[in-house]
C-alpha positions as CSV (number, residue, x, y, z in Angstrom):
1,X,17.2,-15.2,6.3
2,X,14.6,-15.8,3.5
3,X,15.8,-17.2,0.3
4,X,14.1,-14.4,-1.7
5,X,15.9,-11.4,0.2
6,X,19.3,-12.9,0.9
7,X,22.0,-14.9,-0.2
8,X,23.0,-17.9,1.8
9,X,26.9,-19.1,2.4
10,X,26.9,-23.1,2.7
11,X,29.5,-22.8,5.6
12,X,29.6,-20.3,8.4
13,X,31.1,-17.1,8.0
14,X,32.1,-14.8,10.3
15,X,29.9,-11.5,9.6
16,X,31.9,-9.8,6.6
17,X,29.6,-6.8,6.5
18,X,27.8,-4.3,8.3
19,X,24.3,-4.7,7.8
20,X,23.9,-1.5,5.8
21,X,26.3,0.9,3.4
22,X,26.0,4.1,4.0
23,X,29.1,5.3,1.5
24,X,30.6,3.8,-1.5
25,X,33.8,3.5,0.5
26,X,31.6,1.2,3.1
27,X,30.9,-0.9,-0.4
28,X,34.4,-0.8,-1.2
29,X,35.7,-2.4,1.7
30,X,32.8,-5.1,2.1
31,X,33.6,-6.1,-1.6
32,X,37.2,-6.0,-0.7
33,X,36.5,-8.1,2.3
34,X,34.2,-10.8,0.1
35,X,37.0,-10.9,-2.7
36,X,39.5,-12.0,0.3
37,X,37.2,-14.3,2.0
38,X,36.1,-15.7,-1.8
39,X,38.9,-15.5,-4.4
40,X,37.0,-16.9,-7.2
41,X,34.9,-13.6,-7.0
42,X,38.3,-11.9,-8.2
43,X,37.6,-12.4,-11.9
44,X,34.1,-11.3,-11.8
45,X,35.5,-8.0,-10.2
46,X,37.8,-7.2,-12.3
47,X,35.8,-7.9,-15.3
48,X,32.6,-5.6,-14.5
49,X,35.0,-3.0,-12.0
50,X,33.7,-1.8,-8.6
51,X,29.7,-1.4,-8.5
52,X,28.7,2.1,-7.6
53,X,26.1,2.6,-4.4
54,X,23.0,3.3,-5.9
55,X,21.1,5.2,-3.0
56,X,17.9,6.6,-3.3
57,X,16.2,9.2,-0.7
58,X,14.1,7.0,1.8
59,X,10.4,7.1,3.2
60,X,7.2,7.7,0.9
61,X,9.0,9.4,-1.9
62,X,11.5,6.9,-2.5
63,X,9.1,3.9,-1.5
64,X,6.6,5.9,-4.5
65,X,9.5,6.1,-7.0
66,X,10.4,2.3,-6.7
67,X,6.5,1.7,-7.2
68,X,6.2,3.7,-10.3
69,X,9.5,1.6,-11.4
70,X,7.6,-1.5,-10.9
71,X,7.7,-4.0,-14.1
72,X,9.1,-1.4,-16.3
73,X,12.1,-0.4,-18.2
74,X,14.3,2.3,-16.3
75,X,13.7,4.8,-19.3
76,X,9.7,4.5,-18.6
77,X,10.2,4.8,-15.2
78,X,12.3,8.0,-15.2
79,X,9.7,9.1,-17.6
80,X,7.2,8.6,-15.2
81,X,8.7,9.5,-12.2
82,X,10.0,12.8,-13.6
83,X,6.2,13.6,-14.2
84,X,5.1,12.5,-11.2
85,X,8.0,14.4,-9.4
86,X,7.2,17.8,-11.2
87,X,3.6,17.3,-10.6
88,X,3.6,17.0,-7.1
89,X,6.8,19.3,-5.9
90,X,7.3,18.6,-2.8
91,X,6.5,15.2,-3.3
92,X,4.5,14.8,-0.3
93,X,2.3,11.3,0.6
94,X,-0.8,13.7,1.7
95,X,-0.6,15.3,-1.9
96,X,-1.0,11.8,-3.4
97,X,-3.8,11.2,-1.1
98,X,-5.7,13.6,-2.5
99,X,-4.9,13.6,-6.0
100,X,-7.8,12.1,-8.4
101,X,-7.0,9.0,-10.1
102,X,-7.5,10.5,-13.2
103,X,-4.6,13.5,-12.5
104,X,-2.3,10.4,-11.4
105,X,-3.1,8.2,-14.2
106,X,-2.8,11.4,-16.8
107,X,0.9,11.2,-15.7
108,X,1.5,7.6,-16.6
109,X,0.5,5.4,-13.6
110,X,-1.2,2.1,-14.0
111,X,-4.9,1.6,-12.0
112,X,-2.7,-0.7,-10.0
113,X,0.2,1.8,-9.1
114,X,-2.6,4.5,-8.1
115,X,-4.2,2.2,-5.8
116,X,-1.1,1.1,-4.2
117,X,0.0,4.7,-4.0
118,X,-2.8,5.5,-2.0
119,X,-2.9,2.8,0.0
120,X,0.7,3.9,1.2
121,X,0.2,7.5,1.4
122,X,-3.1,6.5,3.6
123,X,-1.6,4.3,5.8
124,X,1.6,6.8,6.5
125,X,-1.1,9.7,7.3
126,X,-2.9,7.2,9.8
127,X,0.2,6.2,11.2
128,X,0.1,2.9,10.7
129,X,3.1,2.6,8.5
130,X,5.9,4.2,9.4
131,X,8.9,3.9,6.8
132,X,11.7,5.7,9.3
133,X,12.0,2.3,11.8
134,X,12.3,0.0,8.6
135,X,16.2,0.8,8.5
136,X,17.1,-0.4,12.3
137,X,15.2,-4.2,11.7
138,X,17.0,-6.7,10.1
139,X,16.1,-7.1,6.4
140,X,13.5,-10.4,7.1
141,X,11.4,-8.4,9.3
142,X,11.2,-5.2,7.1
143,X,10.6,-7.3,4.6
144,X,7.8,-9.1,6.0
145,X,6.3,-5.5,7.2
146,X,6.6,-4.0,3.9
147,X,5.3,-7.1,1.4
148,X,2.3,-7.0,4.1
149,X,1.0,-3.8,2.1
150,X,-1.4,-4.1,-1.2
151,X,0.9,-4.0,-4.0
152,X,4.3,-4.3,-2.5
153,X,5.5,-7.5,-2.9
154,X,9.3,-9.1,-2.8
155,X,10.8,-7.2,-5.3
156,X,9.7,-3.6,-4.4
157,X,10.5,-4.6,-0.5
158,X,14.4,-5.4,-1.5
159,X,14.6,-2.4,-3.4
160,X,13.6,-0.2,-1.1
161,X,16.0,-1.7,1.9
162,X,18.9,-2.0,-0.7
163,X,18.3,1.1,-2.3
164,X,17.0,3.8,0.1
165,X,18.2,2.4,3.6
166,X,21.4,0.9,2.0
167,X,20.4,-2.8,3.9
168,X,23.2,-5.7,2.5
169,X,21.0,-8.1,3.5
170,X,18.1,-7.4,0.7
171,X,18.5,-8.5,-2.7
172,X,15.9,-7.9,-5.3
173,X,16.3,-11.7,-7.2
174,X,14.9,-11.8,-10.6
175,X,15.8,-8.0,-11.3
176,X,16.4,-7.4,-15.0
177,X,17.2,-4.1,-14.5
178,X,16.8,-2.9,-18.0
């Protein structure tokens, strides 16, 4: 496991959870196991409450939404994404690939995000990128595939793996979650 995608335990532990969370119940079972394994987590859970499983749709739309949200507040990202999803309904990689930079920029996207979204759309269209099998890979290999793409850094890859694929071994280190 790479340092930026996963937490490392200082001592060997048995596998406590599956590598993917599909439901809220999966997450709650995993947290209960972790708290049982390490009671120091009990007061944290008591103070914060049970987190909710926040899932997004996998595939191009999910990855595009994450790219749109890079380095933005949640409110700004949601506003731009709402404009994007209304302008391109249904949201599909071919629509983004064929859209002009002026149209995309008019929706609130920066030049860098336009470049990234168009590249992703082109890679998917040409079948050089297939997002579907990433859910079957371990987090490190899926992370490497995603970060090899221009404009997809460690945060974007980890957020995609965690929220779109439910990968329990991905973590967006440094996320401010504003």
